[in-house]
C-alpha positions in Angstrom: -11.0 -5.6 -2.5 -9.6 -7.4 -5.6 -7.1 -5.7 -7.9 -8.0 -5.2 -11.5 -6.3 -7.5 -14.0 -4.9 -6.0 -17.1 -4.3 -8.1 -20.1 -1.3 -6.1 -21.2 0.3 -6.3 -17.7 4.2 -5.8 -18.1 4.0 -6.1 -22.0 5.8 -3.6 -24.1 3.8 -1.0 -25.7 3.0 -1.3 -29.5 3.0 1.4 -32.0 -0.7 1.0 -32.4 -1.3 1.7 -28.7 1.0 4.6 -28.6 -1.0 6.0 -31.6 -4.3 5.4 -29.9 -2.9 7.1 -26.7 -1.9 10.2 -28.8 -5.3 10.2 -30.4 -7.3 9.9 -27.2 -5.1 12.4 -25.5 -5.5 15.0 -28.2 -9.2 14.6 -28.0 -9.0 15.7 -24.3 -9.7 12.2 -22.7 -8.7 11.8 -19.1 -6.2 9.3 -17.8 -8.8 6.9 -16.5 -10.6 6.7 -19.8 -7.5 6.3 -21.8 -6.1 3.6 -19.6 -9.5 1.7 -19.8 -9.6 2.0 -23.6 -6.0 0.7 -23.9 -6.6 -2.1 -21.3 -3.6 -0.7 -19.4 -3.2 0.4 -15.7 -3.4 4.2 -15.1 0.1 4.2 -13.8 1.5 2.4 -16.9 -0.4 4.8 -19.2 0.8 7.9 -17.2 4.4 6.7 -17.2 4.4 6.0 -21.0 2.8 9.3 -21.8 5.4 11.1 -19.7 8.3 9.3 -21.3 6.9 10.2 -24.7 5.9 13.8 -23.9 2.2 13.2 -24.5 0.0 15.5 -22.5 -3.0 14.0 -20.9 -5.9 16.3 -19.7 -6.5 16.5 -16.0 -10.1 15.4 -15.3 -11.9 16.3 -12.1 
């Protein structure tokens, strides 16, 4: 099984991405949808959100 390739792999987060993360999280989007929209891995998105105290909805 091939791993997904992320364009922003190991790149610093920009202010625009942080704002988009906050917007999507406030709209109740789940981690998977936010990570896909930002072209980031779920792990990177989750880590950045935690560092910046951004709550992401738990999707089931």
